Structures are given as C-alpha cells and as structure tokens.
C-alpha positions as CSV (number, residue, x, y, z in Angstrom):
1,M,112.6,58.7,79.0
2,V,109.6,56.5,79.6
3,K,108.4,58.6,82.8
4,Q,108.9,61.5,81.1
5,S,107.1,60.7,78.1
6,I,104.1,59.5,79.9
7,F,104.0,62.5,82.4
8,G,105.1,65.2,80.0
9,R,101.7,66.6,79.1
10,I,100.1,66.2,82.5
11,A,103.1,67.9,83.9
12,Q,102.7,71.0,81.6
13,L,99.0,71.4,82.4
14,T,100.2,71.1,86.4
15,R,102.3,74.2,85.7
16,A,100.2,76.2,83.5
17,N,98.8,79.4,84.7
18,V,95.4,78.8,85.7
19,N,94.7,82.2,86.6
20,A,96.0,83.9,83.3
21,L,93.5,81.2,81.3
22,I,90.6,82.2,83.0
23,D,91.0,85.8,82.8
24,Q,91.7,85.3,78.9
25,A,88.5,82.9,78.7
26,E,84.9,84.1,78.1
27,D,83.3,81.3,80.1
28,P,85.6,80.7,83.2
29,Q,83.4,77.7,83.9
30,K,84.0,76.0,80.4
31,M,87.5,76.7,80.7
32,L,88.0,75.2,83.9
33,D,85.7,72.3,83.0
34,Q,87.9,71.6,79.9
35,M,90.8,71.7,81.9
36,V,89.1,69.1,84.2
37,R,88.7,66.9,81.4
38,D,92.1,67.2,79.6
39,F,93.5,66.4,82.9
40,T,91.2,63.2,83.1
41,N,92.4,62.1,79.6
42,S,95.8,62.6,80.3
43,I,95.8,60.7,83.6
44,A,93.6,57.8,81.4
45,E,96.5,57.8,78.9
46,A,99.0,57.5,81.7
47,E,97.1,54.8,83.4
48,S,97.4,52.9,80.0
49,A,100.9,53.5,79.7
50,V,101.8,52.3,83.3
51,A,99.4,49.4,83.0
52,Q,101.7,48.3,79.8
53,T,105.0,48.7,81.6
54,I,103.8,46.8,84.3
55,G,102.5,44.1,82.1
56,N,106.2,43.8,80.8
57,L,107.5,43.6,83.9
58,R,105.5,40.7,84.6
59,M,105.8,38.8,81.7
60,M,109.6,39.5,82.6
61,Q,109.1,38.2,85.8
62,D,107.5,35.1,84.6
63,D,110.2,34.3,82.4
64,Y,112.6,34.7,85.1
65,N,110.5,32.6,87.3
66,E,110.5,29.9,84.4
67,D,114.3,30.2,84.1
68,V,114.6,29.6,87.6
69,E,112.0,27.0,87.5
70,N,113.9,25.2,84.6
71,A,117.6,25.5,86.2
72,R,115.9,23.8,89.4
73,S,114.4,21.0,87.1
74,W,117.5,20.2,84.9
75,G,119.3,20.3,88.4
76,N,117.3,17.7,89.2
77,K,117.6,15.5,86.5
78,A,121.2,15.8,86.4
79,L,121.3,14.7,90.1
80,A,119.0,11.8,88.9
81,A,121.2,10.8,86.0
82,S,124.3,11.0,88.2
83,R,123.1,8.6,90.5
84,K,121.5,6.5,88.1
85,A,125.0,6.4,86.4
86,D,126.8,5.4,89.9
87,E,124.5,2.5,90.3
88,Y,125.6,1.0,86.8
89,R,129.2,1.4,87.7
90,T,128.5,0.0,90.9
91,S,127.0,-2.8,89.4
92,G,129.6,-3.0,86.9
93,D,127.5,-1.8,84.2
94,T,130.0,0.9,82.6
95,A,128.4,1.4,79.5
96,D,125.1,2.3,81.1
97,A,126.7,4.2,83.7
98,Q,128.6,6.4,81.2
99,K,125.4,6.7,79.1
100,F,123.7,8.1,82.5
101,D,126.8,10.7,83.1
102,N,126.3,12.1,79.6
103,L,122.7,12.8,80.5
104,A,123.7,14.4,83.9
105,K,126.2,16.4,82.0
106,V,123.5,17.4,79.4
107,A,121.0,18.4,82.4
108,I,123.9,20.3,84.0
109,Q,124.4,22.4,80.3
110,R,120.7,23.5,80.4
111,Q,120.9,24.0,84.0
112,I,123.4,26.6,83.7
113,A,122.0,28.1,80.5
114,A,118.7,28.5,82.4
115,E,120.7,30.0,85.5
116,N,122.3,32.4,83.2
117,E,119.4,33.5,81.6
118,A,117.9,34.2,84.8
119,K,120.9,36.0,86.0
120,G,120.7,38.0,82.8
121,A,117.2,39.2,83.5
122,E,117.7,40.3,87.1
123,P,118.9,43.6,86.5
124,T,116.4,44.3,84.0
125,I,113.8,43.4,86.2
126,A,115.2,45.3,89.0
127,S,115.5,48.5,87.2
128,Q,111.9,47.9,85.5
129,T,110.6,47.4,89.1
130,E,112.1,50.6,90.1
131,I,110.4,52.4,87.2
132,V,107.0,50.8,87.7
133,D,106.9,51.9,91.4
134,K,107.8,55.7,90.4
135,L,105.1,55.6,87.7
136,K,102.7,54.3,90.4
137,D,103.6,57.5,92.8
138,G,103.6,59.7,89.7
139,L,100.1,58.5,88.8
140,N,98.8,58.7,92.4
141,Q,100.2,62.3,92.5
142,M,98.1,63.1,89.2
143,K,94.9,61.7,90.8
144,G,95.6,63.9,93.8
145,K,95.9,67.0,91.6
146,L,93.2,65.9,89.8
147,S,91.3,66.2,93.0
148,E,93.0,69.4,93.7
149,L,92.1,70.8,90.4
150,T,88.2,69.6,90.7
151,T,88.2,70.8,94.0
152,K,89.3,74.4,93.1
153,R,87.3,74.2,90.0
154,D,84.4,73.7,92.0
155,Q,85.2,76.5,94.4
156,L,86.2,78.8,91.7
157,I,82.5,78.6,89.8
158,A,80.9,78.9,93.4
159,R,82.8,82.0,94.0
160,A,81.9,83.1,90.2
161,R,78.4,82.4,90.9
162,T,78.3,84.5,94.0
163,A,79.9,87.5,92.3
164,Q,77.6,87.3,89.6
165,A,74.7,87.1,92.1
166,Q,76.0,90.0,94.2
167,Q,76.7,92.1,90.6
168,Q,72.8,91.5,89.9
169,V,71.3,92.4,93.3
170,H,73.6,95.9,92.8
171,D,72.5,96.3,89.5
172,A,68.8,95.7,90.6
173,V,69.0,97.9,93.3
174,K,70.7,100.8,91.4
175,S,67.9,100.6,88.8
176,I,65.3,101.3,91.3
177,D,66.9,104.4,93.1
178,F,64.3,106.4,94.9
179,M,66.4,109.4,95.5
180,D,67.6,109.6,91.6
181,P,65.1,112.6,90.2
182,T,65.4,111.0,86.8
183,S,64.3,107.7,87.7
184,E,60.8,106.3,87.1
185,V,59.9,106.6,90.7
186,G,61.3,109.9,91.2
187,R,59.2,111.7,88.4
188,F,55.9,109.8,89.6
189,E,56.7,111.3,93.3
190,E,57.5,114.8,91.8
191,K,54.0,114.5,90.0
192,I,52.2,113.8,93.4
193,R,54.3,116.8,95.1
194,R,52.9,119.0,92.4
195,E,49.4,118.0,92.9
196,E,49.6,118.1,96.5
197,A,51.0,121.7,96.1
198,R,47.6,122.6,93.4
199,V,45.4,121.1,96.3
200,R,46.8,123.2,99.0
201,G,46.9,126.5,96.7
202,Q,43.2,125.9,96.0
203,Q,42.4,124.9,100.0
204,E,44.3,128.6,100.5
205,L,42.5,130.3,97.9
206,A,39.0,128.8,99.2
207,S,40.0,129.9,102.9
208,S,40.9,133.4,101.5
209,S,37.5,133.9,100.0
210,L,35.6,132.5,103.0
211,D,37.4,135.1,105.5
212,A,36.5,137.7,102.7
213,Q,33.1,136.8,102.6
214,F,32.9,136.9,106.7
215,E,34.7,140.2,106.4
216,S,31.9,141.8,104.2
217,L,29.3,140.4,106.7
218,E,31.2,142.5,109.7
219,D,31.4,145.5,107.4
220,L,27.5,144.9,106.6
221,G,26.5,144.8,110.3
222,E,28.7,148.0,111.2
223,Q,27.0,149.9,108.1
224,T,23.2,149.1,109.2
225,E,24.3,150.0,113.0
226,I,25.6,153.7,111.6
227,E,22.2,153.9,109.5
228,A,20.1,153.4,112.7
229,R,22.1,155.9,114.8
230,L,21.8,158.3,111.8
231,A,17.8,157.6,111.8
232,A,17.9,158.3,115.7
233,L,19.6,161.4,115.2
234,K,17.0,162.6,112.7
235,S,14.1,161.4,115.1
236,G,15.7,163.9,117.7
237,A,16.5,161.1,119.9
238,G,19.6,162.5,120.9
239,T,23.7,162.3,119.9
240,Q,25.4,160.2,122.6
241,S,25.7,156.6,122.5
242,A,23.6,154.5,124.3
243,I,26.9,152.2,125.3
244,G,27.5,152.3,129.3
245,Q,24.4,154.6,129.9
246,G,22.0,151.6,130.5
247,A,20.0,152.9,127.4
248,T,17.1,151.1,126.2
249,T,14.8,151.3,123.4
250,D,11.3,151.1,123.1
251,A,9.7,148.0,122.7
252,T,7.1,149.1,120.3
253,T,8.8,151.9,118.3
254,G,12.5,150.5,118.5
255,A,13.5,154.4,120.1
256,P,15.8,155.0,122.7
257,L,14.5,155.6,126.2
258,T,15.5,158.0,128.8
259,T,16.7,157.2,132.0
260,G,14.2,156.4,134.4
261,E,11.5,155.9,131.9
262,T,9.8,152.6,132.1
263,T,7.8,151.2,129.3
264,Y,4.5,149.3,130.2
C-alpha cells in the first residue's frame, strides 16, 4: 500500500496516452512541457516519501543497534557481578556474594529484555529494508522515465517545428505561383504580353505603310516611262521599244537615235 500510494500518480502518467493528449492540445509543446513538469513534481514527492521511509528504517536500525549494544553491555555487567560474587564467596563473605549474584541476575534480566527488543525488531527491519530497496528501484525507474519523456518531448517539438517550417515554405511557394493567371505575377505578365503585342502591331503597321510607299514609287516610275514613250511616238521617233536594239538617245534633245547614227 505504501509503495502504491507513492507511485500511483506517476504510474498513471506513465500509462497515459501521450499521443491522444497531444492531439487534443492546442499547443503540443505546452502540453509536453506541462507533462514533464507534472512528472518532475511527482518524482520530487516520491523522493520525499522514500526519504521519510528510509529515515524511519534508519531509526529502527539505530534502536536495534542500541538494543544489541545494551544486551552486550548488560551481559558484561552480569558476568562481572557473577565473578565478583564468586570472589566474595571464596573468601567466605556470603552476604556480599549473594548481593553481587542478585546484581548479576538483574543485569541478566535487562540483557534478556534488550535481546528480545532486538529480536522483535528484526522482522520489521527486514521488511522495511525490502520496501526501501523496492522504492529506490522504483524511483530510479521513474527518473529513467522522466529522461525518456524529456527526450521524447524534445524530439516531438523538433519534429513539430520542422513540419511547421515546411508548411510555411509550402505556403510561401504556393502564394507565388508564376503559372497561376490569377496571381499578381500572372496578371503583370499578361499586361506585358499585351504591350508587346501592341508594339508588334505598330511595327507591322509601319512596315506595311513603308512597303506601300515603295510600291507607289515604282508605279510613279512606270507612269513616267509610259509618258516618255508616248511623247516619243508623238514626235515620230518610232513605235518600237529600244530594248535589245542598242538604241541610244540624243545627248542634246533626248530623242532616240537610229542604228548607225552617231552623235558628235
């Protein structure tokens, strides 16, 4: 009963479902810290109770040792009184001899009483010694459990912090999703794409306008040639094209020259 009363609360803590308690707790770290504090306080209470039990045992052992010493002392006194009585009896002093024999008897009585006290305490001392040994073993086991709990607490807290950090990184990466058209970066990219498309459209429009200008120049050159040939026809210079005929024009008038004519 003594052992059970001392270790009862700690045994309940040891058998507790730690995972369930952590799941129900809003802050697992605070829950684990509280468990370590409760376990530490319970061990302190157990140490106090064990110390008191050990103290009681030591008192009984002191009383036992005192009884043993008293028995030895009264035995010596009984022996001394008996020898003294023998000396007086040898010398013929029967009165003193009887007196010391009576003292020896008293000493023997007290010796027997002390021996009985010591013998009566032996079973109790043996039982208490066994209890103290078990209490010490239990206390050492509890300290080992506390060490395991503390280590487990530190490991779980480290794992919880790592998981929290990973979640934060995941959330941060998720919040900056470059492929998400609804994100700020996506909208900004779309705006740039529209601006680039507008610039390409302007460039294409400008290029088309330049091509049209060159085409108009080509049309103007062709129209000029047509007008020149029409003028040549009207002046009687001929109707055939000068292409491939080696035709030349007069350096002064600009009129075509016939074959064999030379301008000086």
